[in-house]
Phi, psi and omega in degrees: 000151176255117179262138176229151179238129180224154168271118182225129169281173178300319180294320179291323177297321180295333182270351181292133177279124181200161175285326178219136171251118175257128183243120176275114186254110180283158178298145182113169184258164177233147181255002181295154185248005182289171186298319183291316179297321178295321178298317179296316180298317179296319180296321179290319180298324180279354181080015182272354181222083179295163182283345183298130182304134178097345176288135186221163177224119180261134183231151179240121178050057174290150184296140173083008182235130186292321183289135180292331180240133181232133175240114173268128182224132180287133178250017173055234183281359178078004178280169190305313183296319180292318179296320181298315180293325179294313181293320179301316180294317184290316179294322176301321178286325185282331188291345179296338179269008178055052180289154175254325180233126179239140170248128176246110184247145178248139179280341179233154179301148175245149173274176185298322181294318180292320178296315178301319178298321180295319180296312183293321179295324178299313180295317183296318183289338183253000184297138176222129174270136182214005188303320185252022176256136181288328179227069184285135173269089188282169177306128180271337184290121181255329184220137177232123178256126175259116182250120182239153177303327177212101182273357181299137179084359183251006185299316182296315179299321180293313181295322178294324178293319178297320178292323177298320176301316178302318179292315179300321183284333170294315179298316179297316183302310185284328177289325182283339182295140173295162188297333179281352173251005179214065175281168175305322179293319178294321178296321176296323177296322177296320178295320179295328176296325180295338180291353174283346179283154181300135175066015178248132176232156182221140174229137180237124178257144179256188184304319182294316180294321180294319178296320180296328178285348181083024180278071184290330179289314177300311181299324181297319179296321185282343193290346178270004183246146174286341179277125180290146178291160172222137174246113188261131177238111177256141179230129170242123180245103177245356181234171176306148186299331183285346181286126183298136183274160164272133179252127175252129181242118183247125177296126186237052174279102187287342164201139185236104174278346190094350182068213180301325174279066194299138176287158171297153182293325184300125177063016177296335178304332181288353177286359166293339180279003183286002175249020181296331174297316176298317180299323179293325177295316176300318180297320178299317181292327175300316180289320178301324179297331177276315188283324181057053179286162181274077181203155174254133183225135173248135175244126179242127181230105169279116186241127176195173171260154172249092186246177190228095173228191185296343180262355187298148176298145186245152173303130183100343176296149176245127180240156181251122182281170179299330180287349185096346178288138177266147186230127173272120182273094180278336180217119183286349176276357172261054188272335184301318180293335179288320179282328180289324184297323178289323177294322177295322176295321179296327183299334183302327185294343181271359183046059189286155172286321177208158174229130177235122174257147185231123188206140167279079197266316189221139170296334179299327179290327176295317178297320184287316191239353181065211182256014184269308182238143172282151176279133180243126176234136180206145175270001186229117184297319181295318179294318179299318179295318180297318180289322177297316178297317178299321178296318178294316183293327182266357186058031175240071200281152175227172180219127183286133179247160185283160176225038179303142181299333180301331181293341183278352184302323183288350180271002181290145182228145175278349189236357179207177179294329183202150172266157182273353173219160170245206177285181182291323184297135177063036188300323179293326182286317181293329175295318178294323178296324175299311181297325183300333179300339186253016188232022186290347186264003183199156172298134190221145172221149180235127176252114176268108186253022183300330180268344188246347187285335178208165176247150177254183176076209184297331181264023186308130179160164182287148180266340185082000177280148003256048179303316181299315179299310184297318179294318178301317178298313182294319180292322176296317178297323183293338184261355182298128175072002184214028184299128176078001182282163183292342182286343177274117185288136178290141178292156178287163179292161183302149185216173175295144188247023175294129181305137183265338187294138179225145177285142177269000000 
């Protein structure tokens, strides 16, 4: 989609040529006398447009308005969350007419957070996956114009939101692909495509290089699959080289059978989503390439399948991680932590300011938090606070969980330095405690996105989370101590947000 930002009064919005005009109506009355304002006043007087966010009224060819279809939607208090729900409802209602050009106008000024929410909600409500469909009914919307009473000063927020959409849709694209269209090699190819963006570089390591590094835990998970593993290293340099980078580590299990500890057949198809952490890292780099913030970021993606053949790792096997710690594999379905621990050890070489790993790690986190908030675990209070704030600001929320040392008791092993699972109780926490063993050299946080990375049922598909949270965090970090200075690069203008990544 092509996003545009304009300053439009109600009268100017009514004159805009579009297939659909969506009007965000904030709570309160208006004294304007133009046709659109009069239409809103009449709808409210008749009780057809309550103030509750998301309530809407669809009209066809109302007098005095250029667009044949008009959707009036209440945006409540006009804050980001209310605007997001309003736009989602309105675009959902409007897309049935297969529009190509939509104008979304607000009757009251919006702040940057609310405008960003509107942009992201528009993309989310109109997203269609079609890569593996022979006759896909793709998104018809080609252009969306956001018209505000005063758009001045909102350009950066708008451009960052448009770039975030590009990142989210890259994450959705690769997460939604079935495993035979998203092998570790294909995922590496998508990362290499991102290296065409300014200041982005990519390196891909194969089985021999990974073995040479001593990544025995990662290699053990991959050894039961015919698909070779890939270790992806993405680099974005937007700040001086001496500035310590933020490292993002994304779990990239492109399909998870559970290995010898085989999963039940029901809903096993959804284990193609076990690489959503990796997809979110790709999405972040897609957006960084557009925004060009003054920060250095490293992305690490250990990518492999967890399959079950005669070479597969077995319960009771002991493997040696890159850190030198030995691990007793009590359950081969607890494989994500095995590939992540080696990637976390690899992160040390970058002397990072912080490290954040993102993983669809545990069903226990789904039980604890459902699909609303991602689980946040951190050994560093300042980092935890920053990520929590980023989640609130981006409406990609997380919730901090404990890391008491007592939770690690169940990971003790008689045959290795540590076991890869503990008991059932507190499973999300004990998984985080396992990862924490490999993070003593840097501030670290773990995001368990098992409940938030995708939806099941009729709406089955990837959510693109937590791209929004991560970008908000990185952009905030890039502005610390240097807000408004010339060293912070201005984001590029809004652009089409069709995902660019292609499998090789």
